[in-house]
Every structure is written in C-alpha cells, then in structure tokens.
C-alpha positions in Angstrom: 265.3 42.5 -203.0 263.1 45.4 -202.2 262.8 46.1 -198.2 259.6 47.7 -198.5 257.9 44.7 -200.4 259.4 42.3 -197.9 258.0 44.2 -195.1 254.3 43.9 -196.7 254.9 40.5 -197.2 255.9 39.6 -193.9 252.9 42.0 -192.6 250.4 39.3 -194.6 251.9 36.3 -193.2 251.7 37.8 -189.5 248.5 39.1 -189.8 247.1 35.4 -190.1 247.1 35.6 -194.2 244.2 38.4 -194.2 245.2 40.9 -196.8 242.7 43.5 -196.0 243.9 43.3 -192.5 247.8 43.9 -193.6 246.6 46.5 -195.8 245.3 48.1 -192.7 247.9 47.9 -190.5 250.8 49.1 -193.2 248.3 51.8 -193.7 248.6 51.7 -197.6 245.6 50.4 -200.3 244.7 46.9 -200.7 245.2 47.1 -204.6 248.6 48.4 -203.6 249.1 45.3 -201.0 248.3 43.0 -203.8 250.7 44.8 -206.5 253.5 44.4 -204.2 253.1 40.6 -203.8 252.8 40.2 -207.5 256.1 41.9 -207.8 257.8 40.0 -205.2 256.7 36.8 -206.6 257.9 37.6 -210.2 261.1 38.5 -208.5 261.4 35.4 -206.4 260.0 33.1 -209.5 257.8 31.2 -207.5 254.2 31.7 -206.2 254.2 32.8 -202.4 250.8 32.0 -201.7 247.9 30.0 -202.8 244.2 30.1 -202.3 241.9 27.0 -200.8 238.5 26.7 -199.6 239.5 27.5 -196.4 241.4 30.7 -197.2 245.4 31.6 -198.1 248.0 29.6 -197.2 251.8 30.0 -197.4 253.5 27.7 -200.3 257.0 26.3 -199.4 258.6 29.2 -201.2 256.6 31.5 -199.3 257.8 29.9 -195.8 261.6 30.1 -197.0 260.9 33.3 -198.0 259.5 34.3 -194.9 262.4 33.5 -192.5 264.9 35.3 -194.8 262.3 38.3 -195.1 262.5 38.5 -191.2 266.1 38.6 -191.4 266.5 40.8 -193.7 264.1 43.4 -192.1 266.0 42.7 -188.6 269.3 43.7 -190.1 267.8 46.7 -192.5 267.7 50.1 -191.1 264.7 51.9 -189.7 261.9 53.2 -192.3 261.6 56.8 -193.0 258.9 58.5 -191.6 256.0 59.3 -193.6 256.0 63.1 -194.8 252.9 64.6 -193.9 251.7 67.4 -196.0 251.5 70.7 -194.6 247.9 71.8 -193.9 246.2 73.7 -196.3 242.9 75.8 -196.9 240.7 75.5 -199.4 241.4 76.0 -203.1 239.8 78.8 -205.0 238.8 79.5 -208.1 241.1 81.9 -210.2 238.6 83.8 -211.9 240.6 84.2 -215.0 243.8 85.3 -213.5 246.8 83.4 -214.5 245.8 82.6 -217.8 248.8 83.8 -219.6 252.1 83.4 -217.9 253.8 86.7 -216.4 256.8 87.2 -217.6 260.0 88.9 -215.7 260.8 92.3 -217.2 257.8 92.4 -219.7 254.6 94.2 -219.1 251.7 92.4 -217.6 249.6 90.6 -220.4 246.7 92.8 -221.6 243.3 92.0 -219.4 240.3 91.8 -221.9 237.2 93.8 -220.8 233.8 91.9 -220.4 231.4 92.4 -223.5 227.9 94.1 -222.5 
C-alpha cells in the first residue's frame, strides 16, 4: 500500500474523524484528501468510513486498517521534505519577443515594423 495514503488515513482517524481539520494538518486540499481515502477504499476493497447523524465513524475494516497503518508508518522511512519553490519576481509581458524560436547557428528571425 502507498504510505502517503496510509498517512492521510491515519490523520483523518486521529483528528476525531474530521476531514477538514485533517486536511489542514496535512497541508493539502480537502478534495485531495477525499480522493486519497477513495483510492485507499478501492485498494482495500471495503469502505473505511460511514456517515451517520452523529458524524463519521470507522467501519470494522477501517479499525483493522488503522492498526496496520500505524504499524507500517512506524516502520517506514521518514517522508521527504517538501520542496520550496524559489522566490521569483513578477512575470512580465514579453511585448512580442520570443514569438519565433531562435535556432542556434541561424540568423535571428526578422522583426516586423509596426504599421502606421
């Protein structure tokens, strides 16, 4: 099983079965968390959560998977640190430059004059 899916499942189960709070803790979009849980349910072959009037509850299959998931996460290597994009400046318009590709060894493309 994918360790990332298991980490997300355990986060939801440990956050009192509260999906938005778990998504905020994991720093991922809520839709991504729902998709991950759906993928894990398909992989397991059983639903892991049920919804009732009181809120979300773990199914028996979910309780068994929670124990196994915690065990696998404890024995898995630490996740890689998130890559931070380098700080860049504001994107600027090219004002017509770069429309034709420059080919090495050939003259630059002809720049047309603006009509009057």
